[in-house]
N, CA, C and O atoms as a MOPAC input file, in Angstrom:
PM7 MOZYME 1SCF
protein

 N     10.38300 1    -3.53700 1   177.79400 1
 C      9.49400 1    -4.45400 1   177.10000 1
 C      8.05400 1    -4.05600 1   177.42000 1
 O      7.69500 1    -3.82900 1   178.57500 1
 N      7.26300 1    -3.98000 1   176.39300 1
 C      5.87200 1    -3.55400 1   176.56900 1
 C      4.99600 1    -4.73000 1   176.99300 1
 O      5.35400 1    -5.89400 1   176.80900 1
 N      3.85900 1    -4.40100 1   177.55500 1
 C      2.93000 1    -5.42400 1   178.03800 1
 C      2.45500 1    -6.32700 1   176.90400 1
 O      2.30900 1    -7.53300 1   177.10400 1
 N      2.21300 1    -5.77100 1   175.72500 1
 C      1.75600 1    -6.57200 1   174.58400 1
 C      2.80600 1    -7.60800 1   174.18700 1
 O      2.45700 1    -8.72900 1   173.81800 1
 N      4.08800 1    -7.24600 1   174.25800 1
 C      5.15400 1    -8.19300 1   173.92600 1
 C      5.21900 1    -9.32100 1   174.94700 1
 O      5.40700 1   -10.48300 1   174.58500 1
 N      5.06400 1    -8.97800 1   176.22000 1
 C      5.06400 1    -9.99900 1   177.27700 1
 C      3.87900 1   -10.94400 1   177.09800 1
 O      4.01800 1   -12.15800 1   177.24500 1
 N      2.71700 1   -10.38100 1   176.78100 1
 C      1.53400 1   -11.21100 1   176.55900 1
 C      1.73100 1   -12.14900 1   175.37700 1
 O      1.31600 1   -13.30700 1   175.43000 1
 N      2.36100 1   -11.66200 1   174.31100 1
 C      2.62500 1   -12.50300 1   173.14400 1
 C      3.56600 1   -13.64800 1   173.47300 1
 O      3.34300 1   -14.78100 1   173.04500 1
 N      4.61500 1   -13.36200 1   174.22900 1
 C      5.56800 1   -14.40400 1   174.62900 1
 C      4.87700 1   -15.43000 1   175.52500 1
 O      5.04600 1   -16.63500 1   175.33800 1
 N      4.11200 1   -14.96000 1   176.48200 1
 C      3.44200 1   -15.88400 1   177.39900 1
 C      2.38600 1   -16.72700 1   176.68400 1
 O      2.14900 1   -17.87200 1   177.06700 1
 N      1.75600 1   -16.17700 1   175.65800 1
 C      0.79700 1   -16.95600 1   174.87100 1
 C      1.51000 1   -18.09100 1   174.15400 1
 O      1.01300 1   -19.21700 1   174.13500 1
 N      2.66400 1   -17.81300 1   173.56700 1
 C      3.43000 1   -18.85900 1   172.88800 1
 C      3.90100 1   -19.92500 1   173.86900 1
 O      3.83700 1   -21.11800 1   173.57200 1
 N      4.37000 1   -19.50300 1   175.02800 1
 C      4.80200 1   -20.46200 1   176.05600 1
 C      3.61100 1   -21.30000 1   176.51600 1
 O      3.72700 1   -22.51500 1   176.67300 1
 N      2.47900 1   -20.65800 1   176.72900 1
 C      1.28600 1   -21.37200 1   177.16200 1
 C      0.81800 1   -22.40500 1   176.14800 1
 O      0.42400 1   -23.50900 1   176.52300 1
 N      0.86000 1   -22.06100 1   174.87900 1
 C      0.45800 1   -23.00300 1   173.83100 1
 C      1.43000 1   -24.17100 1   173.76500 1
 O      1.01100 1   -25.31000 1   173.56300 1
 N      2.73200 1   -23.90600 1   173.93400 1
 C      3.72600 1   -24.98400 1   173.92800 1
 C      3.51500 1   -25.93100 1   175.10300 1
 O      3.59700 1   -27.14900 1   174.94300 1
 N      3.24600 1   -25.38100 1   176.27600 1
 C      2.98600 1   -26.22100 1   177.45300 1
 C      1.70600 1   -27.02500 1   177.25400 1
 O      1.64900 1   -28.20300 1   177.61000 1
 N      0.68400 1   -26.39700 1   176.69000 1
 C     -0.57400 1   -27.08700 1   176.41200 1
 C     -0.36400 1   -28.24100 1   175.43600 1
 O     -0.91200 1   -29.32500 1   175.63600 1
 N      0.42100 1   -28.02100 1   174.38800 1
 C      0.69500 1   -29.07500 1   173.40900 1
 C      1.44900 1   -30.22900 1   174.05800 1
 O      1.13000 1   -31.39400 1   173.81600 1
 N      2.44300 1   -29.91500 1   174.87900 1
 C      3.19900 1   -30.96400 1   175.57100 1
 C      2.29000 1   -31.76100 1   176.49700 1
 O      2.41200 1   -32.98300 1   176.58800 1
 N      1.38300 1   -31.08000 1   177.18100 1
 C      0.46300 1   -31.76500 1   178.08700 1
 C     -0.49100 1   -32.67300 1   177.31100 1
 O     -0.79900 1   -33.77500 1   177.76500 1
 N     -0.96000 1   -32.22400 1   176.15300 1
 C     -1.83700 1   -33.05000 1   175.31100 1
 C     -1.10700 1   -34.31300 1   174.87000 1
 O     -1.68000 1   -35.40200 1   174.90500 1
 N      0.16500 1   -34.17900 1   174.45200 1
 C      0.93100 1   -35.35600 1   174.05400 1
 C      1.15900 1   -36.29800 1   175.23100 1
 O      1.14500 1   -37.51600 1   175.05600 1
 N      1.36800 1   -35.74900 1   176.42900 1
 C      1.50100 1   -36.59800 1   177.61400 1
 C      0.20500 1   -37.35800 1   177.88900 1
 O      0.23900 1   -38.53800 1   178.23600 1
 N     -0.92200 1   -36.69200 1   177.73800 1
 C     -2.21000 1   -37.35000 1   177.96700 1
 C     -2.41200 1   -38.48700 1   176.96600 1
 O     -2.86800 1   -39.56600 1   177.34600 1
 N     -2.08200 1   -38.26300 1   175.70100 1
 C     -2.22400 1   -39.31000 1   174.68100 1
 C     -1.30400 1   -40.48600 1   175.00200 1
 O     -1.71400 1   -41.64200 1   174.89800 1
 N     -0.05400 1   -40.19000 1   175.39400 1
 C      0.89200 1   -41.25300 1   175.75600 1
 C      0.37300 1   -42.05000 1   176.95000 1
 O      0.42800 1   -43.28000 1   176.94900 1
 N     -0.12600 1   -41.35600 1   177.96300 1
 C     -0.63200 1   -42.02400 1   179.15600 1
 C     -1.84800 1   -42.88500 1   178.81700 1
 O     -1.99000 1   -43.98700 1   179.34700 1
 N     -2.71500 1   -42.39800 1   177.95200 1
 C     -3.88000 1   -43.16900 1   177.52100 1
 C     -3.45300 1   -44.44300 1   176.80800 1
 O     -4.02100 1   -45.50900 1   177.04900 1
 N     -2.45600 1   -44.34300 1   175.93000 1
 C     -1.96600 1   -45.52100 1   175.20900 1
 C     -1.31800 1   -46.51400 1   176.17400 1
 O     -1.49000 1   -47.72400 1   176.03000 1
 N     -0.58600 1   -46.01000 1   177.14100 1
 C      0.09300 1   -46.87300 1   178.10600 1
 C     -0.90800 1   -47.61000 1   179.00100 1
 O     -0.77600 1   -48.81400 1   179.22500 1
 N     -1.90700 1   -46.88500 1   179.50800 1
 C     -2.88700 1   -47.49400 1   180.41600 1
 C     -3.82000 1   -48.46600 1   179.69900 1
 O     -4.36000 1   -49.38000 1   180.32300 1
 N     -4.01300 1   -48.27700 1   178.39600 1
 C     -4.91800 1   -49.15800 1   177.66600 1
 C     -4.18200 1   -50.31400 1   176.99400 1
 O     -4.79800 1   -51.11000 1   176.28500 1
 N     -2.84900 1   -50.41400 1   177.21200 1
 C     -2.03400 1   -51.47800 1   176.59200 1
 C     -2.25600 1   -51.51700 1   175.08500 1
 O     -2.54200 1   -52.57000 1   174.51500 1
 N     -2.12500 1   -50.37500 1   174.45800 1
 C     -2.43800 1   -50.25500 1   173.03000 1
 C     -1.38800 1   -50.90800 1   172.12700 1
 O     -1.69600 1   -51.25300 1   170.98600 1
 N     -0.17900 1   -51.08000 1   172.60400 1
 C      0.87600 1   -51.60900 1   171.74700 1
 C      1.44000 1   -50.51800 1   170.85400 1
 O      1.00000 1   -49.36900 1   170.90500 1
 N      2.41600 1   -50.88500 1   170.03800 1
 C      3.07700 1   -49.87700 1   169.19900 1
 C      2.14200 1   -49.31500 1   168.13300 1
 O      2.05800 1   -48.10100 1   167.94700 1
 N      1.44500 1   -50.20200 1   167.43900 1
 C      0.55600 1   -49.74500 1   166.37300 1
 C     -0.59500 1   -48.91900 1   166.94500 1
 O     -0.94900 1   -47.87900 1   166.38800 1
 N     -1.17000 1   -49.37000 1   168.03600 1
 C     -2.25800 1   -48.62800 1   168.67000 1
 C     -1.82000 1   -47.26400 1   169.16600 1
 O     -2.57300 1   -46.29400 1   169.08800 1
 N     -0.60000 1   -47.19200 1   169.67700 1
 C     -0.07000 1   -45.91000 1   170.14100 1
 C      0.10300 1   -44.94500 1   168.97300 1
 O     -0.20400 1   -43.75900 1   169.08700 1
 N      0.59600 1   -45.46100 1   167.85300 1
 C      0.74900 1   -44.61400 1   166.66200 1
 C     -0.61200 1   -44.10300 1   166.20100 1
 O     -0.75800 1   -42.92900 1   165.86200 1
 N     -1.59800 1   -44.98000 1   166.19000 1
 C     -2.94800 1   -44.57600 1   165.76600 1
 C     -3.51900 1   -43.53200 1   166.72000 1
 O     -4.13100 1   -42.55900 1   166.28000 1
 N     -3.32200 1   -43.72900 1   168.02900 1
 C     -3.81300 1   -42.74300 1   168.99800 1
 C     -3.14500 1   -41.38500 1   168.79000 1
 O     -3.81700 1   -40.35300 1   168.77300 1
 N     -1.82300 1   -41.38900 1   168.63200 1
 C     -1.13200 1   -40.12100 1   168.41500 1
 C     -1.58500 1   -39.46500 1   167.12200 1
 O     -1.73600 1   -38.24400 1   167.07100 1
 N     -1.80600 1   -40.25300 1   166.07800 1
 C     -2.24600 1   -39.69400 1   164.80700 1
 C     -3.65300 1   -39.11500 1   164.92800 1
 O     -3.88700 1   -37.96400 1   164.56200 1
 N     -4.57500 1   -39.90300 1   165.43300 1
 C     -5.98100 1   -39.48500 1   165.48100 1
 C     -6.19900 1   -38.33200 1   166.45600 1
 O     -6.84300 1   -37.34100 1   166.11200 1
 N     -5.66900 1   -38.45600 1   167.66000 1
 C     -5.89200 1   -37.41000 1   168.65300 1
 C     -4.97200 1   -36.21600 1   168.41800 1
 O     -5.31300 1   -35.08800 1   168.77300 1
 N     -3.81900 1   -36.46000 1   167.82700 1
 C     -2.90900 1   -35.36900 1   167.51700 1
 C     -3.39800 1   -34.49700 1   166.37600 1
 O     -2.96700 1   -33.35100 1   166.24800 1
 N     -4.29400 1   -35.02000 1   165.53900 1
 C     -4.84200 1   -34.21200 1   164.44900 1
 C     -5.61300 1   -33.00700 1   164.97300 1
 O     -5.59800 1   -31.93900 1   164.36100 1
 N     -6.27600 1   -33.17600 1   166.09000 1
 C     -7.00300 1   -32.05200 1   166.68300 1
 C     -6.06900 1   -30.93500 1   167.08600 1
 O     -6.34000 1   -29.76400 1   166.82200 1
 N     -4.96700 1   -31.29300 1   167.72700 1
 C     -3.96800 1   -30.29800 1   168.11500 1
 C     -3.31400 1   -29.69000 1   166.87500 1
 O     -3.09200 1   -28.48000 1   166.81800 1
 N     -3.00700 1   -30.52300 1   165.89100 1
 C     -2.38200 1   -30.02300 1   164.66700 1
 C     -3.30600 1   -29.03200 1   163.95700 1
 O     -2.84200 1   -28.01500 1   163.44200 1
 N     -4.59600 1   -29.31800 1   163.92600 1
 C     -5.55000 1   -28.40700 1   163.28400 1
 C     -5.58400 1   -27.06600 1   164.01100 1
 O     -5.66100 1   -26.01500 1   163.37400 1
 N     -5.52700 1   -27.09800 1   165.32800 1
 C     -5.51000 1   -25.85500 1   166.10800 1
 C     -4.26400 1   -25.03700 1   165.78600 1
 O     -4.34800 1   -23.82300 1   165.60200 1
 N     -3.11200 1   -25.69400 1   165.71900 1
 C     -1.86600 1   -24.98800 1   165.43800 1
 C     -1.83200 1   -24.45800 1   164.00200 1
 O     -1.36500 1   -23.34500 1   163.76100 1
 N     -2.32500 1   -25.25000 1   163.05400 1
 C     -2.36200 1   -24.81400 1   161.65300 1
 C     -3.29600 1   -23.61900 1   161.50200 1
 O     -2.99700 1   -22.68700 1   160.75600 1
 N     -4.42000 1   -23.64300 1   162.20200 1
 C     -5.35400 1   -22.51400 1   162.14600 1
 C     -4.70000 1   -21.24700 1   162.68400 1
 O     -4.88200 1   -20.16700 1   162.12200 1
 N     -3.94800 1   -21.37300 1   163.75500 1
 C     -3.26700 1   -20.22200 1   164.34200 1
 C     -2.25800 1   -19.62800 1   163.35900 1
 O     -2.18700 1   -18.41000 1   163.19600 1
 N     -1.48700 1   -20.48500 1   162.71100 1
 C     -0.49800 1   -20.01600 1   161.73600 1
 C     -1.19500 1   -19.39600 1   160.52900 1
 O     -0.74600 1   -18.36700 1   160.02500 1
 N     -2.28000 1   -20.00100 1   160.05900 1
 C     -2.99200 1   -19.48300 1   158.90000 1
 C     -3.57700 1   -18.09700 1   159.19700 1
 O     -3.48400 1   -17.19600 1   158.36200 1
 N     -4.16800 1   -17.92300 1   160.35900 1
 C     -4.73500 1   -16.62300 1   160.72500 1
 C     -3.62500 1   -15.57900 1   160.81900 1
 O     -3.80100 1   -14.44100 1   160.38600 1
 N     -2.49300 1   -15.96400 1   161.37900 1
 C     -1.34900 1   -15.05000 1   161.48900 1
 C     -0.87300 1   -14.60300 1   160.10900 1
 O     -0.57400 1   -13.42700 1   159.90200 1
 N     -0.80500 1   -15.53300 1   159.17800 1
 C     -0.33700 1   -15.20500 1   157.83500 1
 C     -1.36400 1   -14.37400 1   157.07000 1
 O     -0.98900 1   -13.47600 1   156.31600 1
 N     -2.64400 1   -14.65700 1   157.25000 1
 C     -3.68500 1   -13.90200 1   156.56100 1
 C     -3.73500 1   -12.45900 1   157.05800 1
 O     -3.99900 1   -11.53500 1   156.28900 1
 N     -3.47600 1   -12.28000 1   158.35500 1
 C     -3.51300 1   -10.93400 1   158.92800 1
 C     -2.28300 1   -10.11200 1   158.56600 1
 O     -2.16500 1    -8.96100 1   158.98800 1
 N     -1.38100 1   -10.67300 1   157.80400 1
 C     -0.23700 1    -9.90500 1   157.32400 1
 C      1.06400 1   -10.23600 1   158.01700 1
 O      2.05900 1    -9.54300 1   157.80600 1
 N      1.09300 1   -11.26300 1   158.83100 1
 C      2.33400 1   -11.68500 1   159.44600 1
 C      2.85000 1   -10.75800 1   160.53000 1
 O      4.01100 1   -10.86900 1   160.92500 1
 N      2.03800 1    -9.86400 1   161.01500 1
 C      2.45500 1    -9.00000 1   162.09400 1
 C      3.30700 1    -7.80800 1   161.66400 1
 O      3.72500 1    -7.01600 1   162.50800 1
 N      3.56600 1    -7.67100 1   160.37500 1
 C      4.36200 1    -6.51800 1   159.92500 1
 C      3.47800 1    -5.28800 1   159.82100 1
 O      2.37800 1    -5.33100 1   159.27000 1
 N      3.98100 1    -4.20800 1   160.35600 1
 C      3.18100 1    -2.97600 1   160.35000 1
 C      3.83800 1    -1.89700 1   159.52700 1
 O      3.30300 1    -0.79500 1   159.41300 1

């Protein structure tokens, strides 16, 4: 396995861990602020949009660059 392949795998793992941590932070914020069910949904929607935009941008750039096919 080449170094570039290992770096690619670790980048994907790192982004997945980062996303999970962001969702944990949003959940903890909703829990500590006693937001209730509706407030928790709003927090996940509003704060999750930032993460979703980052992930969509990553996929869009990947597709524009040709999908990695050489």
